[in-house]
C-alpha positions as CSV (number, residue, x, y, z in Angstrom):
1,X,83.2,79.2,180.3
2,X,85.1,76.9,177.9
3,X,82.5,74.1,178.3
4,X,79.7,76.4,177.3
5,X,81.7,77.5,174.2
6,X,82.2,73.9,173.2
7,X,78.6,73.1,173.8
8,X,77.4,76.1,171.6
9,X,80.0,75.1,169.0
10,X,78.8,71.5,168.9
11,X,75.2,72.6,168.7
12,X,76.1,75.0,165.8
13,X,77.8,72.3,163.9
14,X,74.9,70.0,164.4
15,X,72.4,72.6,163.2
16,X,74.6,73.5,160.2
17,X,74.9,69.7,159.3
18,X,71.1,69.2,159.6
19,X,70.5,72.4,157.6
20,X,72.9,71.3,154.8
21,X,71.3,67.8,154.6
22,X,67.8,69.4,154.4
23,X,68.9,71.8,151.7
24,X,70.4,68.9,149.7
25,X,67.2,66.9,150.0
26,X,65.2,69.9,148.9
27,X,67.4,70.4,145.8
28,X,67.3,66.7,144.8
29,X,63.5,66.2,145.5
30,X,62.2,69.5,144.2
31,X,60.2,68.8,141.0
32,X,62.1,70.2,138.0
33,X,61.1,71.1,134.6
34,X,58.9,73.7,132.8
35,X,55.3,74.1,133.8
36,X,54.4,72.2,130.7
37,X,56.4,69.3,131.7
38,X,55.0,69.2,135.2
39,X,51.4,69.3,133.9
40,X,52.3,66.3,131.5
41,X,53.7,64.4,134.5
42,X,50.4,64.7,136.2
43,X,48.5,63.3,133.4
44,X,51.0,60.5,133.1
45,X,50.7,59.7,136.8
46,X,46.9,59.5,136.4
47,X,47.3,57.2,133.3
48,X,49.6,54.9,135.3
49,X,47.3,54.9,138.2
50,X,44.5,53.7,136.1
51,X,46.6,50.9,134.7
52,X,47.5,49.9,138.2
53,X,43.8,50.2,139.3
54,X,45.1,52.7,142.0
55,X,42.0,54.8,142.5
56,X,43.6,56.9,145.3
57,X,46.8,57.4,143.2
58,X,44.8,58.9,140.4
59,X,42.3,60.9,142.4
60,X,45.1,62.7,144.4
61,X,45.6,64.7,141.2
62,X,42.0,65.8,141.0
63,X,40.9,69.0,142.7
64,X,38.1,69.1,145.2
65,X,36.5,71.7,142.7
66,X,36.4,69.2,139.8
67,X,33.3,69.4,137.7
68,X,32.5,68.4,134.1
69,X,29.7,68.8,131.6
70,X,27.9,65.7,132.9
71,X,27.8,67.1,136.3
72,X,30.6,64.9,137.8
73,X,32.3,66.1,140.8
74,X,35.4,64.6,142.6
75,X,33.1,62.5,144.7
76,X,31.2,61.1,141.7
77,X,34.5,60.3,140.1
78,X,35.6,58.4,143.1
79,X,32.4,56.4,143.0
80,X,32.8,55.8,139.2
81,X,36.5,54.8,139.6
82,X,35.8,52.3,142.4
83,X,33.0,50.7,140.5
84,X,34.4,50.9,137.0
85,X,37.9,49.7,137.6
86,X,36.6,46.6,139.6
87,X,34.4,45.7,136.5
88,X,37.0,45.8,133.7
89,X,40.1,43.8,133.2
90,X,43.7,45.1,133.1
91,X,43.8,48.4,131.2
92,X,46.5,50.1,129.1
93,X,46.2,53.9,128.8
94,X,48.3,55.7,126.2
95,X,48.5,59.4,125.7
96,X,49.2,60.6,122.1
97,X,50.3,64.0,120.9
98,X,49.5,66.2,124.0
99,X,49.3,69.9,123.4
100,X,49.8,71.9,126.6
101,X,48.9,75.6,127.1
102,X,49.9,77.2,130.4
103,X,48.7,80.6,131.4
104,X,49.8,81.6,134.8
105,X,48.2,79.1,137.3
106,X,46.0,77.4,134.8
107,X,46.7,74.8,132.0
108,X,44.9,73.2,129.2
109,X,45.9,69.9,127.7
110,X,44.4,68.5,124.5
111,X,45.3,64.8,124.0
112,X,44.3,61.7,122.2
113,X,43.8,58.9,124.7
114,X,43.9,55.2,123.8
115,X,42.4,52.8,126.3
116,X,42.7,49.1,125.8
117,X,41.2,46.4,128.0
118,X,43.7,43.6,128.0
119,X,41.9,40.2,127.5
120,X,43.2,36.7,126.9
121,X,42.4,35.4,123.3
122,X,41.5,37.9,120.7
123,X,42.2,41.5,120.1
124,X,41.7,43.8,123.1
125,X,38.6,46.1,123.0
126,X,40.0,49.6,122.5
127,X,38.8,53.2,122.3
128,X,40.8,56.1,121.1
129,X,39.2,59.5,121.9
130,X,40.2,63.2,122.2
131,X,40.3,64.5,125.7
132,X,40.6,68.1,126.9
133,X,41.9,68.5,130.6
134,X,41.9,71.7,132.5
135,X,44.3,71.9,135.4
136,X,44.9,74.6,138.1
137,X,47.9,75.1,140.3
138,X,46.6,74.7,143.9
139,X,49.5,75.5,146.2
140,X,52.5,73.9,144.6
141,X,50.6,71.0,142.7
142,X,48.8,71.0,139.5
143,X,45.3,69.6,140.0
144,X,42.6,68.5,137.3
145,X,39.6,70.7,137.6
146,X,37.8,69.6,134.4
147,X,38.2,66.9,131.8
148,X,35.9,66.3,128.7
149,X,36.0,63.5,126.4
150,X,36.9,60.6,128.8
151,X,33.2,60.0,129.2
152,X,33.0,58.5,125.7
153,X,35.6,55.8,126.6
154,X,33.8,55.1,129.8
155,X,30.5,54.6,128.0
156,X,32.0,52.4,125.3
157,X,33.8,50.2,127.8
158,X,30.7,49.8,129.8
159,X,28.7,48.8,126.6
160,X,31.3,46.2,125.8
């Protein structure tokens, strides 16, 4: 009988240890901050992905339900991103003065976006445009469901 008690005791200690480690990881890795801060982190992550030309990294923050006034969907954004980022040089994306409004599971951000294409010799072509982004909390993640204004920067960069 003693060996069964020891076996159950060891299992209990092992389970308790694994549970404590899992809880500690959850506490350390759980996203912190207000909903507004979390929404801004999503936009910053998208801007950084554009600078790295990481299409997948940016699009992972875009909802499957995305649509905008030009009829773009997530599928169309994917096509535009793969083609567009290949054609331009290194980009710098800066977000100025974001104003975030969160109402339940929906958020709206109004922000000035500066996009500069880094080129050797001469000043970089740049576009500064107001952008309005709408996000929705899907599960535990904020996802972009609509963005208006970025199309101006895209059109101007394409025209050179």
